[in-house]
C-alpha positions as CSV (number, residue, x, y, z in Angstrom):
1,M,119.8,150.1,181.4
2,A,122.8,148.7,179.8
3,E,122.2,145.6,181.8
4,Q,118.7,145.2,180.5
5,S,119.8,145.6,176.9
6,E,122.5,142.9,177.3
7,N,120.1,140.5,179.0
8,P,117.8,140.1,176.0
9,I,120.8,139.4,173.8
10,E,122.3,137.0,176.2
11,S,119.0,135.3,176.7
12,V,118.6,134.9,172.9
13,M,122.2,133.6,172.6
14,G,121.6,131.2,175.5
15,K,118.4,129.9,173.9
16,I,120.2,129.3,170.6
17,S,123.1,127.5,172.3
18,E,120.7,125.3,174.2
19,K,118.8,124.5,171.0
20,I,122.1,123.6,169.3
21,H,123.1,121.4,172.1
22,Q,119.7,119.7,172.2
23,D,119.7,119.0,168.5
24,S,123.3,117.6,168.5
25,S,122.5,115.3,171.5
26,S,119.2,114.1,170.0
27,S,120.8,113.6,166.6
28,D,123.5,111.4,168.1
29,S,120.9,109.2,169.6
30,E,118.8,109.2,166.5
31,S,121.8,108.5,164.2
32,D,121.9,104.9,165.4
33,S,118.2,104.3,164.6
34,E,118.6,106.1,161.2
35,K,121.4,103.6,160.2
36,K,118.9,100.7,160.7
37,S,116.0,102.2,158.8
38,Y,117.2,105.3,156.9
39,P,114.0,107.1,156.0
40,S,111.4,106.9,158.6
41,E,107.9,105.9,157.5
42,S,106.4,109.3,158.2
43,V,109.1,111.1,156.2
44,K,109.0,108.6,153.4
45,D,105.2,109.1,153.0
46,K,105.6,112.9,152.8
47,I,108.6,113.1,150.3
48,W,108.1,112.3,146.7
49,R,111.2,110.9,145.1
50,L,112.0,110.7,141.4
51,F,111.6,107.3,139.8
52,G,109.9,105.9,142.9
53,R,113.2,105.3,144.7
54,E,113.1,104.9,148.5
55,K,116.7,105.8,149.4
56,P,118.6,109.0,148.7
57,V,120.9,109.2,145.7
58,H,124.0,109.3,147.9
59,R,123.0,106.1,149.6
60,V,122.0,104.4,146.2
61,L,125.5,105.3,144.8
62,G,127.3,103.7,147.7
63,G,127.0,106.1,150.5
64,G,130.7,107.2,150.4
65,K,132.1,103.7,150.7
66,R,135.2,103.1,148.4
67,R,134.8,100.1,146.1
68,S,137.7,98.2,144.8
69,P,138.6,99.2,141.3
70,P,137.8,96.6,138.6
71,R,140.6,94.3,137.4
72,I,141.5,95.2,133.9
73,P,143.5,92.4,132.2
74,Q,146.8,93.3,130.6
75,V,146.7,93.0,126.9
76,H,149.8,92.2,124.9
77,L,149.8,92.1,121.1
78,P,152.6,90.2,119.4
79,E,154.6,92.3,117.0
80,E,155.1,89.8,114.2
81,P,151.5,89.3,113.0
82,I,150.9,93.1,113.1
83,L,154.0,93.7,110.9
84,Q,152.8,91.0,108.5
85,V,149.4,92.6,108.1
86,A,151.0,96.0,107.7
87,S,153.4,94.8,105.0
88,A,150.6,93.0,103.1
89,L,148.5,96.1,103.3
90,C,151.4,98.2,102.0
91,V,151.8,95.8,99.0
92,E,148.1,96.1,98.2
93,I,148.1,99.9,98.4
94,N,151.2,100.2,96.2
95,G,149.6,97.9,93.6
96,A,146.5,100.1,93.6
97,F,148.6,103.2,93.2
98,M,150.4,101.6,90.2
99,V,147.1,100.8,88.6
100,L,145.8,104.3,89.2
101,R,149.0,105.8,87.7
102,S,148.7,103.6,84.6
103,I,145.1,104.7,84.2
104,A,145.9,108.4,84.7
105,A,148.9,108.2,82.3
106,G,146.6,106.8,79.6
107,K,148.5,103.7,79.0
108,D,145.4,101.5,79.1
109,L,142.7,103.4,77.2
110,K,140.0,100.9,78.0
111,K,140.5,101.2,81.8
112,F,140.8,105.0,81.4
113,L,137.4,105.2,79.7
114,I,135.8,102.8,82.2
115,V,137.0,105.0,85.1
116,I,135.7,108.2,83.3
117,A,132.3,106.6,82.7
118,G,132.1,105.3,86.3
119,L,133.0,108.7,87.7
120,W,130.5,110.4,85.4
121,V,127.7,108.0,86.5
122,M,128.7,108.5,90.2
123,S,128.5,112.3,89.7
124,I,125.0,112.1,88.1
125,V,123.7,109.8,90.8
126,G,125.4,111.9,93.5
127,S,123.6,115.0,92.3
128,W,120.3,113.3,92.8
129,C,120.7,112.4,96.4
130,H,122.8,112.9,99.6
131,F,125.8,110.8,100.5
132,L,124.0,108.8,103.1
133,T,121.2,107.9,100.7
134,L,123.8,106.9,98.1
135,F,125.7,104.8,100.7
136,Y,122.4,103.1,101.7
137,I,121.6,102.3,98.1
138,C,125.0,100.8,97.5
139,F,124.8,98.8,100.7
140,V,121.4,97.4,99.7
141,L,122.6,96.6,96.1
142,L,125.7,94.9,97.4
143,H,123.6,92.6,99.5
144,T,120.8,91.9,97.0
145,V,122.4,91.7,93.5
146,P,124.4,88.5,94.3
147,V,121.3,86.8,95.6
148,F,119.3,87.7,92.5
149,Y,122.2,86.6,90.2
150,E,122.4,83.2,91.9
151,K,118.6,82.8,91.5
152,F,118.3,84.0,87.9
153,E,121.8,83.0,86.6
154,D,120.4,81.1,83.6
155,K,118.5,84.2,82.3
156,I,121.2,86.8,83.1
157,D,124.2,85.2,81.5
158,P,122.9,85.2,77.9
159,L,121.8,88.9,78.3
160,A,125.2,89.8,79.7
161,E,127.0,88.0,76.9
162,K,125.0,90.0,74.3
163,A,125.7,93.2,76.2
164,M,129.5,92.5,76.2
165,I,129.5,91.8,72.5
166,E,127.8,95.1,71.8
167,I,130.1,97.0,74.1
168,K,133.2,95.5,72.5
169,R,131.8,96.4,69.0
170,Q,131.2,100.0,70.1
171,Y,134.6,100.2,71.7
172,A,136.3,99.0,68.5
173,V,134.5,101.7,66.5
174,F,135.5,104.4,69.0
175,D,139.0,103.1,69.2
176,A,139.4,103.2,65.4
177,K,138.1,106.8,65.2
178,V,140.3,108.0,68.1
179,L,143.5,106.3,66.8
180,S,143.0,107.7,63.3
181,K,143.0,111.2,64.6
182,I,146.2,110.8,66.7
183,P,149.4,111.2,64.7
184,V,151.6,108.1,64.5
185,A,154.8,110.0,65.3
186,A,153.3,111.1,68.7
187,L,152.6,107.5,69.6
188,K,156.1,106.4,68.7
189,A,157.6,109.2,70.7
190,K,155.4,108.4,73.7
191,K,156.6,104.7,73.7
192,V,160.3,105.7,73.6
């Protein structure tokens, strides 16, 4: 009885091993033909592949073959021009800081008021729109205003001259009122 129970197991194991050996021997003979035409016509018709490709992704991407790495040229930047650019940039930045310090200290009242007015206008316009919208508006203005000025220069110059005369007159009135309220002793002490 034990013999009969082992026989079905052995027979099943034998069938499995035969099947494995058959598949491996048939796959060896088929592997040569697969290399020549990878997907057979009957399999290709049955399988739907993404983007209409005919080969598997592994084969499209090289099939495991190592490609030689690309040659990247060696880049060498000379030190002297970079140092010259850095020193020129440093001089410009220091000059800008000196101007900002003189404006903040109140040495040049006209520039101080212009900066205050400019920041005030920027805050008002900034409250109307987002930063990207403001950036886009400035970009468009920087590219269109010079073209319009060149085209209508004869009409704009007289108007700008009248506006500058009026601004100077208003500044003189404002300056006279502000200076009359500041004590003279405070100005002399500030200069020393």
